[in-house]
C-alpha positions as CSV (number, residue, x, y, z in Angstrom):
1,X,-35.0,-11.6,28.7
2,X,-31.6,-12.5,30.0
3,X,-31.7,-15.9,28.3
4,X,-32.7,-14.2,25.0
5,X,-29.8,-11.9,25.4
6,X,-27.4,-14.8,26.0
7,X,-28.6,-16.6,22.9
8,X,-28.1,-13.4,20.8
9,X,-24.5,-13.1,22.1
10,X,-23.8,-16.6,21.4
11,X,-25.2,-16.1,18.0
12,X,-22.7,-13.3,17.4
13,X,-19.7,-15.1,18.6
14,X,-20.1,-18.6,17.1
15,X,-19.9,-18.0,13.4
16,X,-16.4,-18.2,12.1
17,X,-17.0,-18.4,8.3
18,X,-15.6,-15.7,6.3
19,X,-17.8,-13.1,4.5
20,X,-15.3,-13.1,1.6
21,X,-17.3,-14.8,-1.2
22,X,-17.4,-13.6,-4.8
23,X,-21.1,-12.5,-4.7
24,X,-20.4,-10.2,-1.7
25,X,-17.4,-8.7,-3.5
26,X,-19.4,-8.1,-6.5
27,X,-22.2,-6.5,-4.6
28,X,-19.8,-4.3,-2.9
29,X,-18.4,-3.1,-6.3
30,X,-22.0,-2.5,-7.5
31,X,-22.7,-0.4,-4.4
32,X,-19.6,1.7,-5.3
33,X,-21.4,2.7,-8.5
34,X,-24.9,3.1,-7.0
35,X,-23.7,5.0,-4.0
36,X,-21.6,7.3,-6.1
37,X,-24.6,7.9,-8.4
38,X,-26.8,8.7,-5.3
39,X,-24.1,11.0,-3.8
40,X,-23.5,12.9,-7.0
41,X,-27.2,13.8,-7.2
42,X,-27.0,15.7,-3.8
43,X,-26.5,19.3,-4.8
44,X,-25.0,20.0,-1.4
45,X,-22.0,17.9,-2.3
46,X,-20.7,20.5,-4.6
47,X,-20.8,23.2,-2.1
48,X,-19.1,21.3,0.6
49,X,-16.0,22.8,2.4
50,X,-14.4,19.5,1.4
51,X,-13.7,20.7,-2.0
52,X,-11.9,23.7,-0.8
53,X,-9.6,21.5,1.2
54,X,-9.4,19.1,-1.8
55,X,-8.1,22.0,-4.0
56,X,-5.4,22.7,-1.4
57,X,-4.5,19.1,-1.4
58,X,-4.2,18.9,-5.1
59,X,-2.1,22.1,-5.1
60,X,0.2,20.5,-2.5
61,X,0.3,17.3,-4.6
62,X,1.5,19.4,-7.6
63,X,4.1,21.1,-5.6
64,X,5.2,17.7,-4.0
65,X,5.4,16.2,-7.6
66,X,7.6,19.1,-8.9
67,X,10.0,18.9,-5.8
68,X,10.3,15.0,-6.3
69,X,10.5,15.3,-10.2
70,X,13.5,17.7,-10.0
71,X,16.0,15.2,-8.4
72,X,14.7,12.5,-10.6
73,X,15.3,14.4,-13.7
74,X,18.7,15.3,-12.2
75,X,19.6,11.7,-11.7
76,X,18.4,10.8,-15.2
77,X,20.6,13.7,-16.6
78,X,23.6,12.3,-14.7
79,X,22.9,8.7,-16.1
80,X,22.7,10.2,-19.5
81,X,26.1,12.0,-19.2
82,X,27.6,8.9,-17.7
83,X,26.5,6.9,-20.7
84,X,28.7,9.0,-22.8
85,X,31.7,7.6,-21.1
86,X,30.5,4.3,-19.9
87,X,28.8,1.4,-21.8
88,X,25.4,1.2,-20.0
89,X,24.4,-1.6,-22.2
90,X,26.6,-4.0,-20.4
91,X,24.7,-3.7,-17.2
92,X,21.3,-3.1,-16.0
93,X,21.9,-1.1,-12.9
94,X,21.1,2.2,-14.6
95,X,17.7,0.8,-15.5
96,X,17.2,-0.5,-11.9
97,X,17.9,3.0,-10.6
98,X,15.4,4.6,-12.9
99,X,12.7,1.9,-12.2
100,X,13.4,2.4,-8.5
101,X,12.9,6.3,-8.9
102,X,9.7,5.7,-10.8
103,X,8.5,3.5,-8.0
104,X,9.2,6.2,-5.4
105,X,7.5,8.9,-7.7
106,X,4.4,6.9,-8.2
107,X,4.2,6.0,-4.4
108,X,4.7,9.6,-3.4
109,X,2.1,10.9,-5.8
110,X,-0.6,9.4,-3.3
111,X,0.5,11.9,-0.8
112,X,-2.4,14.3,-1.6
113,X,-4.7,11.3,-0.7
114,X,-2.9,10.8,2.5
115,X,-3.2,14.4,3.3
116,X,-7.0,14.4,2.6
117,X,-7.3,11.4,4.9
118,X,-5.3,13.1,7.5
119,X,-7.7,16.1,7.3
120,X,-10.3,14.1,9.0
121,X,-8.2,14.4,12.3
122,X,-7.9,18.3,11.8
123,X,-11.3,19.5,10.7
124,X,-14.7,17.9,10.9
125,X,-15.4,18.5,7.1
126,X,-15.4,14.8,6.1
127,X,-17.6,14.0,9.0
128,X,-20.2,16.6,8.2
129,X,-20.1,15.4,4.6
130,X,-20.9,11.8,5.7
131,X,-23.9,12.9,7.9
132,X,-25.3,15.4,5.3
133,X,-25.1,12.6,2.8
134,X,-26.8,10.2,5.2
135,X,-29.5,12.8,5.6
136,X,-29.7,13.0,1.8
137,X,-30.1,9.2,1.5
138,X,-33.0,9.2,3.9
139,X,-34.8,12.0,2.2
140,X,-34.4,10.5,-1.4
141,X,-35.6,7.2,0.0
142,X,-38.8,8.9,1.3
143,X,-39.2,10.6,-1.9
144,X,-38.6,7.5,-4.1
145,X,-41.1,5.5,-1.8
146,X,-43.8,8.1,-1.1
147,X,-46.6,6.2,-2.5
148,X,-45.6,3.0,-1.0
149,X,-47.1,1.3,2.2
150,X,-45.6,3.1,5.2
151,X,-45.3,0.0,7.2
152,X,-43.1,-1.6,4.7
153,X,-40.5,1.2,4.5
154,X,-37.2,1.1,6.5
155,X,-36.7,3.4,9.4
156,X,-34.4,6.5,9.1
157,X,-30.8,6.5,10.0
158,X,-29.9,10.3,10.2
159,X,-32.3,11.4,12.9
160,X,-31.0,9.1,15.6
161,X,-27.3,8.9,14.4
162,X,-27.1,12.8,14.5
163,X,-28.0,12.5,18.3
164,X,-24.9,10.5,19.1
165,X,-21.7,12.4,20.2
166,X,-18.6,11.8,18.1
167,X,-16.6,11.9,21.3
168,X,-18.2,9.0,23.0
169,X,-17.2,8.5,26.7
170,X,-15.7,11.7,27.7
171,X,-13.3,10.0,30.0
172,X,-11.7,8.0,27.2
173,X,-12.0,10.8,24.7
174,X,-8.7,11.3,22.9
175,X,-7.6,14.9,22.0
176,X,-7.5,15.7,18.2
177,X,-3.7,15.8,18.1
178,X,-3.6,12.3,20.0
179,X,-6.0,10.7,17.4
180,X,-3.8,12.4,14.6
181,X,-0.6,10.9,16.1
182,X,-2.2,7.6,16.3
183,X,-3.2,7.7,12.7
184,X,0.5,8.7,11.7
185,X,1.7,5.8,13.7
186,X,-0.5,3.4,11.9
187,X,0.3,4.8,8.6
188,X,4.0,4.8,9.3
189,X,3.8,1.2,10.6
190,X,1.9,0.0,7.5
191,X,4.4,1.8,5.2
192,X,7.4,0.4,7.0
193,X,6.1,-3.1,6.9
194,X,5.3,-2.7,3.2
195,X,8.8,-1.4,2.3
196,X,10.5,-4.1,4.5
197,X,8.5,-6.9,2.6
198,X,9.3,-5.2,-0.8
199,X,13.1,-5.1,0.0
200,X,13.1,-8.6,1.4
201,X,11.7,-9.8,-1.8
202,X,15.0,-8.9,-3.5
203,X,17.0,-11.2,-1.2
204,X,18.9,-14.1,-3.1
205,X,17.2,-17.5,-3.1
206,X,14.5,-16.8,-0.6
207,X,13.4,-13.6,-1.9
208,X,11.0,-14.9,-4.5
209,X,9.1,-16.6,-1.7
210,X,8.6,-13.5,0.5
211,X,5.7,-12.0,-1.4
212,X,3.9,-15.3,-1.8
213,X,4.3,-16.1,1.8
214,X,2.9,-12.6,2.8
215,X,0.0,-13.4,0.5
216,X,-0.7,-16.6,2.2
217,X,-0.4,-15.2,5.6
218,X,-2.8,-12.4,4.8
219,X,-5.4,-14.4,2.9
220,X,-5.3,-17.5,5.2
221,X,-6.8,-15.2,7.9
222,X,-9.2,-13.6,5.6
223,X,-10.7,-16.3,3.4
224,X,-9.4,-19.6,4.8
225,X,-6.7,-22.2,4.0
226,X,-7.7,-23.5,0.5
227,X,-8.1,-20.1,-1.1
228,X,-5.0,-18.9,0.5
229,X,-3.1,-22.0,-0.9
230,X,-4.5,-21.3,-4.3
231,X,-3.3,-17.6,-4.1
232,X,0.1,-18.8,-2.8
233,X,0.6,-21.2,-5.7
234,X,-0.5,-18.7,-8.4
235,X,1.6,-15.9,-6.8
236,X,4.8,-18.0,-7.3
237,X,4.4,-17.5,-11.1
238,X,3.4,-13.8,-10.9
239,X,5.9,-11.1,-11.6
240,X,6.9,-9.0,-8.5
241,X,5.3,-5.9,-9.9
242,X,1.9,-7.4,-10.3
243,X,2.0,-9.2,-6.9
244,X,3.0,-6.0,-5.1
245,X,0.1,-4.2,-6.9
246,X,-2.4,-7.1,-5.8
247,X,-1.3,-7.0,-2.2
248,X,-1.3,-3.0,-2.2
249,X,-4.8,-3.0,-3.6
250,X,-6.0,-5.4,-0.8
251,X,-4.4,-3.6,2.1
252,X,-5.2,-0.1,0.8
253,X,-8.8,-1.0,0.2
254,X,-9.2,-2.2,3.7
255,X,-7.5,0.8,5.1
256,X,-9.7,3.0,2.9
257,X,-12.8,1.4,4.2
258,X,-11.8,1.9,7.8
259,X,-11.2,5.6,7.2
260,X,-14.5,6.1,5.3
261,X,-16.4,4.3,8.1
262,X,-14.8,6.5,10.8
263,X,-17.8,8.9,11.1
264,X,-20.1,6.0,11.8
265,X,-17.7,4.3,14.3
266,X,-17.0,7.6,16.1
267,X,-20.7,7.6,17.0
268,X,-21.4,3.9,17.4
269,X,-18.4,3.0,19.7
270,X,-18.1,-0.7,19.5
271,X,-15.3,-2.3,21.6
272,X,-12.4,-4.1,19.9
273,X,-14.1,-7.5,19.6
274,X,-17.4,-6.1,18.5
275,X,-15.8,-4.1,15.7
276,X,-13.8,-7.2,14.6
277,X,-17.0,-9.2,14.3
278,X,-18.7,-6.2,12.5
279,X,-16.1,-6.2,9.9
280,X,-15.7,-9.8,9.5
281,X,-19.4,-10.3,8.8
282,X,-19.3,-7.7,6.1
283,X,-15.7,-8.0,4.8
284,X,-16.6,-9.2,1.3
285,X,-18.9,-6.2,0.5
286,X,-16.6,-3.8,2.2
287,X,-13.6,-5.1,0.1
288,X,-15.6,-4.8,-3.2
289,X,-16.8,-1.3,-2.2
290,X,-13.3,-0.2,-1.2
291,X,-11.3,-1.6,-4.1
292,X,-13.9,0.0,-6.4
293,X,-13.1,3.5,-5.1
294,X,-9.4,2.6,-4.7
295,X,-9.1,2.2,-8.5
296,X,-10.4,5.8,-8.9
297,X,-8.4,7.2,-6.2
298,X,-5.3,6.2,-8.1
299,X,-6.0,8.8,-10.7
300,X,-3.1,11.3,-10.1
301,X,-4.2,14.6,-8.5
302,X,-7.9,14.0,-9.2
303,X,-8.0,11.0,-7.0
304,X,-8.2,13.2,-3.9
305,X,-11.4,14.8,-5.2
306,X,-12.9,11.5,-5.6
307,X,-12.3,10.8,-1.9
308,X,-15.2,13.1,-1.0
309,X,-17.5,11.1,-3.3
310,X,-16.4,8.0,-1.6
311,X,-17.2,9.4,1.8
312,X,-20.5,10.6,0.8
313,X,-21.2,7.2,-0.9
314,X,-20.4,5.4,2.4
315,X,-23.4,6.9,3.9
316,X,-25.6,5.0,1.3
317,X,-23.5,1.9,2.1
318,X,-24.3,2.1,5.8
319,X,-28.0,2.0,5.1
320,X,-27.6,-1.3,3.3
321,X,-25.3,-3.2,5.6
322,X,-26.5,-2.1,9.1
323,X,-29.7,-1.7,11.0
324,X,-31.0,1.8,11.7
325,X,-29.5,3.1,15.0
326,X,-31.8,3.5,18.0
327,X,-31.7,6.6,20.3
328,X,-28.5,6.9,22.3
329,X,-30.1,5.6,25.4
330,X,-30.4,2.1,23.8
331,X,-26.8,2.2,22.2
332,X,-25.5,-0.5,24.4
333,X,-28.0,-3.2,23.3
334,X,-27.6,-1.9,19.7
335,X,-23.8,-2.5,19.9
336,X,-24.3,-6.0,21.2
337,X,-26.8,-7.0,18.4
338,X,-25.8,-5.1,15.4
339,X,-22.4,-6.7,14.8
340,X,-24.2,-9.4,12.8
341,X,-25.6,-8.5,9.4
342,X,-29.1,-9.9,9.8
343,X,-30.5,-9.7,6.2
344,X,-27.0,-10.5,4.6
345,X,-28.1,-13.2,2.5
346,X,-31.3,-11.7,1.3
347,X,-29.6,-8.5,0.3
348,X,-26.9,-10.3,-1.6
349,X,-29.5,-12.2,-3.6
350,X,-31.4,-9.1,-4.6
351,X,-31.2,-7.9,-8.3
352,X,-29.3,-4.5,-8.7
353,X,-32.5,-2.6,-9.4
354,X,-34.1,-3.7,-6.2
355,X,-31.5,-2.7,-3.6
356,X,-34.1,-0.9,-1.4
357,X,-35.8,-4.2,-0.5
358,X,-35.3,-6.1,2.7
359,X,-34.7,-3.1,4.8
360,X,-35.6,-3.0,8.5
361,X,-39.2,-2.2,9.5
362,X,-40.2,1.3,10.5
363,X,-40.9,0.1,14.0
364,X,-37.3,-1.1,14.5
365,X,-35.9,2.3,15.7
366,X,-38.9,4.1,16.6
367,X,-38.7,6.4,13.6
368,X,-41.7,7.3,11.6
369,X,-40.6,7.7,7.9
370,X,-44.1,8.7,6.8
371,X,-43.5,12.2,8.3
372,X,-42.8,14.3,5.4
373,X,-39.1,15.5,5.3
374,X,-38.3,19.1,4.5
375,X,-38.3,19.8,0.7
376,X,-35.0,19.2,-1.0
377,X,-33.4,21.1,-3.6
378,X,-32.0,19.5,-6.8
379,X,-33.4,16.3,-8.5
380,X,-36.7,14.9,-7.4
381,X,-37.1,11.0,-7.2
382,X,-40.0,9.0,-8.5
C-alpha cells in the first residue's frame, strides 16, 4: 500500500508539460456556454440573494461612474476653453490627456465587478450559490440519465462536498476581515504592478520593449519557451493598446477563475504545492472558461450580474475536471491523488454533445446516484 501511494505521488510530481494547448482552451470556452446554459435553467438562481447584492453593486457602479464623469467632463470643458486661446492642433498633449482620462474611466468602471468579488469575503451568498448550483447539476444529471445503467453513472458531488467545513483547520482559520484584507492586498499588488508596467512602457527607447518582455516572462512560465518567443516577436509589432488588452485579459481571466473556484478550495484545502499542480494540469480549460466569462463581465454595469451566472456555472465545471470528493474522513488521500486530472485526454476528445461521458464510476466515492433525488421545480430533463 505504501509503495502504491509512493508511485501515485511520483506520478503527480513528475509531469512538467503545460496544460495550455488549443484544444483545452477551446473546450474551456465551450464549457462556458454549456455551464451557463445549465445554470440558467435552475429556477433557484433567479431568487438568490446574490441578485439583491448585485443590484446594490450596479447602483454603486452608476454612482461611481457619475462621480468620475464629472471631473472628466470638467477637464474636457477646460481643454475646450483653452482651445479658444491656444492652438491645440500644434500639439497632441490635449489628446493624450483625454485618452488617459478615458483609460481611467474604463478601468474604474470595473469597480462594481471588484465589489461583487469582494462580497465573497463579507457574506456567504456566492458560496451558497455555488453549492446550490452543484446540487442542481447533480439532480439534473440523474434526471437526464434516469433510464441508463446505474453502474455507468458518475458519483454525486454535492452530498459529500456539503459535509466539508469551509473553515478547514480551525487552528489555521483566518477571520473574515483577515481574508478580506488579504484579498485587498492581492488586488492592490496586481493593480500596482499593472500600472507600473503600463507607465514604464512610455519610457524613451526601452519603453516599447517593456510590454513584450512582460509577455515573454508571463507565457514562458505558462506555455514554454517556443510559444513565448512567438508571442514576444508578434507583440513587438502590436500597438500598445492591444497588447495591454491582451495581457489584461490573460491575468484577469486567471484571477477570475481563482475567485470562482474559492468555494471548492475553501472545502478541499490543498497545500500550496498541491494547488499549484491542480491548476497546472487544468490551466488550458480554466483559461478558456475564464476568458469566456471575462468577455461578458466587461459589459458595463450588467457585467456584475453575469458574475453570479459564472459562479453557478463553475459548479458544472467542477464536475468535469475533478473526481467526486469522498467523505471528509478520506480528505487527505483525496488531496494527494486528485491534483492530477485523470480523464483529461478522454474528456478533451469528447464531442460537445457527449460531455457527460467518461465520468467517475459510482463506486468511486461511495455515493449511490440511483437513489431518487427530491423532485425539482422548473424544467425537466430527458
